[in-house]
C-alpha positions in Angstrom: 19.6 -36.9 -34.6 19.1 -40.7 -34.2 19.3 -41.4 -30.5 19.7 -44.9 -29.1 18.2 -45.3 -25.7 18.7 -48.2 -23.4 15.2 -48.9 -22.2 16.3 -51.5 -19.7 18.9 -49.4 -17.8 18.2 -47.8 -14.4 16.5 -48.6 -11.2 13.0 -47.7 -12.5 13.4 -49.4 -16.0 11.7 -49.9 -18.3 8.8 -47.6 -17.3 10.9 -44.5 -16.5 12.8 -44.7 -19.8 9.6 -45.2 -21.8 7.8 -42.3 -20.1 10.9 -40.2 -20.6 10.8 -41.0 -24.4 7.1 -39.9 -24.4 8.0 -36.6 -22.8 10.9 -36.0 -25.2 8.7 -36.7 -28.3 6.4 -33.8 -27.3 9.3 -31.4 -27.7 11.4 -32.9 -30.5 10.7 -32.1 -34.2 9.7 -35.1 -36.4 13.2 -35.3 -38.0 14.7 -36.7 -34.8 14.5 -40.5 -34.4 14.4 -42.3 -31.1 15.7 -45.9 -31.2 14.3 -47.8 -28.2 16.6 -50.8 -27.3 15.4 -53.5 -25.0 12.6 -56.0 -24.4 10.6 -55.8 -27.6 7.3 -57.1 -26.1 7.4 -54.6 -23.2 8.4 -51.7 -25.5 5.8 -52.5 -28.2 3.0 -52.8 -25.5 3.9 -49.4 -24.1 4.1 -47.8 -27.6 0.7 -49.1 -28.7 -1.0 -48.4 -25.4 0.3 -44.8 -25.2 0.4 -44.0 -28.9 4.1 -43.3 -28.7 4.8 -44.8 -32.1 5.3 -43.1 -35.4 8.0 -42.7 -38.0 10.4 -41.1 -35.5 10.3 -44.2 -33.1 12.1 -47.4 -33.8 12.2 -50.5 -31.6 15.3 -52.7 -31.5 15.0 -56.0 -29.6 17.6 -57.0 -27.0 17.1 -60.2 -25.0 19.6 -59.5 -22.2 20.1 -56.9 -19.5 23.4 -55.9 -17.8 22.5 -55.4 -14.2 23.9 -52.8 -11.8 25.9 -55.5 -10.0 27.3 -57.2 -13.1 31.1 -57.1 -13.7 31.3 -54.4 -16.5 34.0 -56.2 -18.6 32.6 -59.7 -18.2 29.1 -58.5 -18.9 30.0 -56.6 -22.1 31.8 -59.7 -23.4 29.3 -62.3 -22.4 25.9 -60.5 -22.7 26.3 -59.7 -26.3 22.5 -59.3 -26.8 22.1 -56.9 -23.9 20.6 -53.5 -24.5 23.9 -51.8 -23.7 26.1 -54.1 -25.9 23.6 -53.8 -28.8 23.5 -50.0 -28.4 27.2 -49.7 -28.7 27.3 -51.9 -31.8 24.7 -49.7 -33.4 26.7 -46.6 -32.5 29.9 -48.2 -33.9 28.1 -49.1 -37.1 26.6 -45.5 -37.4 23.0 -46.7 -37.1 22.6 -44.2 -34.3 24.3 -40.9 -33.6 24.3 -41.0 -29.8 23.8 -43.7 -27.2 22.5 -43.2 -23.7 21.7 -45.4 -20.7 21.0 -45.1 -16.9 22.3 -48.6 -16.4 25.6 -49.9 -15.2 28.1 -47.0 -15.4 31.1 -49.3 -15.6 29.6 -51.2 -18.5 29.0 -47.9 -20.3 32.6 -46.9 -19.9 33.9 -50.3 -20.9 31.5 -50.5 -23.9 32.6 -47.1 -25.1 36.3 -47.9 -24.9 35.8 -51.4 -26.6 33.5 -50.3 -29.4 33.9 -46.7 -30.4 37.3 -46.3 -28.6 39.0 -43.2 -27.4 39.8 -40.3 -29.7 43.5 -40.7 -30.9 45.7 -38.7 -28.5 43.2 -38.8 -25.6 45.0 -40.7 -22.8 41.9 -41.2 -20.6 38.3 -40.3 -21.4 36.5 -38.4 -18.6 33.1 -38.2 -17.1 31.9 -34.6 -16.6 29.0 -33.1 -14.6 27.3 -29.7 -14.3 27.9 -27.4 -11.3 25.3 -24.7 -10.8 26.7 -21.3 -10.1 25.2 -18.9 -7.6 24.9 -16.2 -10.3 22.6 -18.4 -12.3 25.1 -19.8 -14.8 26.7 -23.3 -14.9 30.1 -24.7 -14.8 31.4 -28.2 -15.4 33.7 -30.4 -13.4 35.7 -33.3 -14.7 36.6 -36.0 -13.9 33.8 -37.2 -11.6 34.6 -40.9 -11.4 36.1 -42.5 -14.4 39.8 -42.0 -13.4 40.5 -42.1 -9.7 44.3 -41.4 -10.1 45.6 -39.1 -12.7 49.0 -37.9 -14.0 49.5 -34.2 -14.8 49.2 -34.9 -18.6 45.8 -36.4 -18.1 44.6 -33.4 -16.0 45.7 -31.1 -18.8 43.7 -33.1 -21.3 40.7 -32.9 -19.0 41.1 -29.1 -19.2 41.1 -29.3 -23.0 38.1 -31.6 -23.1 36.1 -29.5 -20.7 36.9 -26.2 -22.5 35.8 -27.6 -25.9 32.6 -29.1 -24.4 31.8 -25.9 -22.5 32.4 -23.7 -25.5 30.3 -25.7 -28.0 27.5 -27.1 -25.9 27.0 -24.3 -23.3 28.2 -21.5 -25.6 30.8 -20.0 -23.3 33.3 -18.2 -25.7 36.4 -18.4 -23.5 35.8 -20.9 -20.7 37.8 -20.1 -17.6 39.7 -23.2 -16.4 40.5 -23.7 -12.7 42.5 -26.5 -11.1 40.8 -27.7 -7.9 43.3 -27.5 -5.1 43.7 -26.8 -1.3 45.0 -23.3 -1.9 45.1 -20.6 -4.6 48.9 -20.3 -4.6 50.7 -22.1 -7.4 52.9 -24.1 -5.1 50.0 -25.6 -3.1 48.7 -29.1 -3.4 50.0 -32.6 -3.9 52.7 -33.6 -6.3 50.3 -34.0 -9.2 48.6 -30.7 -8.9 51.9 -28.9 -8.4 53.2 -30.5 -11.7 49.9 -29.7 -13.5 49.9 -26.0 -12.7 52.8 -24.9 -15.0 51.5 -27.2 -17.8 48.1 -25.5 -17.8 49.7 -22.1 -17.4 51.8 -22.6 -20.6 49.0 -24.2 -22.7 48.0 -21.8 -25.5 44.6 -23.3 -26.0 43.5 -23.3 -22.3 42.2 -20.1 -20.5 43.8 -21.1 -17.2 43.0 -18.9 -14.3 44.9 -20.8 -11.6 44.0 -22.9 -8.6 40.5 -22.7 -7.1 39.5 -23.9 -3.7 36.4 -25.7 -2.4 34.6 -22.4 -1.7 35.0 -21.3 -5.3 33.1 -24.3 -6.7 29.7 -22.5 -7.0 31.0 -19.1 -7.7 31.9 -17.6 -11.1 35.6 -18.2 -10.6 35.8 -20.9 -13.2 33.7 -22.4 -16.0 35.7 -25.7 -16.1 36.9 -27.3 -12.9 39.7 -29.9 -13.3 40.4 -32.6 -10.8 41.0 -36.4 -10.6 37.9 -38.7 -10.6 38.2 -39.5 -6.9 38.0 -35.8 -5.8 35.4 -35.0 -8.4 33.1 -37.8 -7.4 33.3 -36.7 -3.7 32.5 -33.1 -4.7 29.5 -34.2 -6.9 27.9 -36.4 -4.2 28.5 -33.8 -1.5 26.7 -31.2 -3.7 23.8 -33.5 -4.4 23.5 -34.3 -0.7 22.8 -30.6 0.1 19.6 -30.7 -1.9 18.6 -34.0 -0.5 18.9 -32.6 3.1 16.9 -29.5 2.1 14.2 -31.6 0.5 13.9 -33.9 3.6 13.5 -30.8 5.8 10.9 -29.2 3.6 13.2 -26.3 2.6 12.9 -24.8 -0.9 15.3 -22.5 -2.7 15.5 -21.7 -6.4 19.2 -22.0 -6.5 19.5 -25.3 -4.7 16.7 -26.7 -6.9 19.3 -26.5 -9.7 21.2 -29.4 -8.1 18.4 -31.7 -9.1 19.9 -34.2 -11.5 16.5 -34.5 -13.3 17.2 -31.1 -14.9 20.3 -32.5 -16.7 19.5 -36.1 -17.0 22.8 -37.5 -18.1 26.5 -36.7 -18.2 28.8 -37.3 -21.2 31.9 -39.5 -21.5 34.3 -37.0 -23.1 37.2 -38.2 -25.2 35.5 -41.1 -27.1 34.8 -41.0 -30.8 31.0 -40.6 -30.6 28.5 -39.1 -28.1 27.8 -41.4 -25.1 25.7 -40.3 -22.2 25.4 -41.9 -18.7 22.3 -41.3 -16.7 21.8 -41.5 -12.9 20.7 -45.0 -11.7 17.6 -43.5 -10.2 16.7 -41.5 -13.3 13.0 -40.5 -13.5 11.1 -39.9 -16.7 12.0 -36.2 -16.5 15.7 -37.2 -16.2 15.5 -39.4 -19.3 13.8 -36.6 -21.3 16.6 -34.2 -20.2 19.2 -36.8 -21.2 17.7 -37.1 -24.7 17.7 -33.3 -25.1 21.4 -33.2 -24.1 22.1 -35.9 -26.6 20.5 -33.7 -29.3 22.6 -30.7 -28.2 25.8 -32.8 -28.5 24.9 -34.1 -31.9 23.9 -30.8 -33.3 26.9 -29.0 -31.9 29.3 -31.6 -33.4 31.3 -31.3 -30.3 33.0 -34.7 -30.7 34.3 -33.8 -34.1 35.7 -30.6 -32.6 37.4 -32.5 -29.8 38.9 -34.8 -32.4 40.2 -31.9 -34.5 41.8 -30.3 -31.4 43.7 -33.4 -30.5 44.8 -34.1 -34.1 46.2 -30.6 -34.3 
């Protein structure tokens, strides 16, 4: 794996990203290369001071940074020497195998669509996130923010993307797909979910188990939860808030600790031609390390190629 890492992205950049790289290097075999993209002087100073260098670390200079408040489209077009723009050029030119950043989410989406583009046949790429199950396993939910409004054909594609990802990265042989709705009956929901249900039911490559409701989210009812990005983003942030409340009140619980984003680090954009990971803006060193490890898993599983094959067929 050759992983490109935006060192300048995130609220605690560049220190959190650099410390995350150090943590990852302790676990990664020497054949993996980490490509650090950003302010060359800052990166080299850290590398020399902390003895982070070696044959598996490469520094690529980028003189600009896309800030969190920058317009994604304008920034990608105008800040051509930014760490995000440079990372996507390297990904496009096959100089790296995966690119990741905890910076501007919109810029990561725009950069992915402009540079490596969507897989042919994919109507809208999606952002996915992990959902801890009470039984100790994990499910995934998509979309969680890239597509606020979706047609039924798009939701069906989310089910395909999630199934392939869940099967190849999390090794679930026949992922159970549930459509998030306000009731379990097939006639429940709005116009879009009502139209989506029969399409999922008839799809031969999707293990559709029907509608699931809010109280099914953390059970073993489904492995892949499908919804539009507006709904998914609300669900994700509501789930994260539970752990924040418990932490503020000094409450500890092994299950709720699994809601800590640091354990997962980043979330993939599914449906584009190469692996791209988006990290939380407040990513810590541990979160960056986890994101690098997820990038390794995506590259080694060849999940993007398997998604491409599925849509071609």
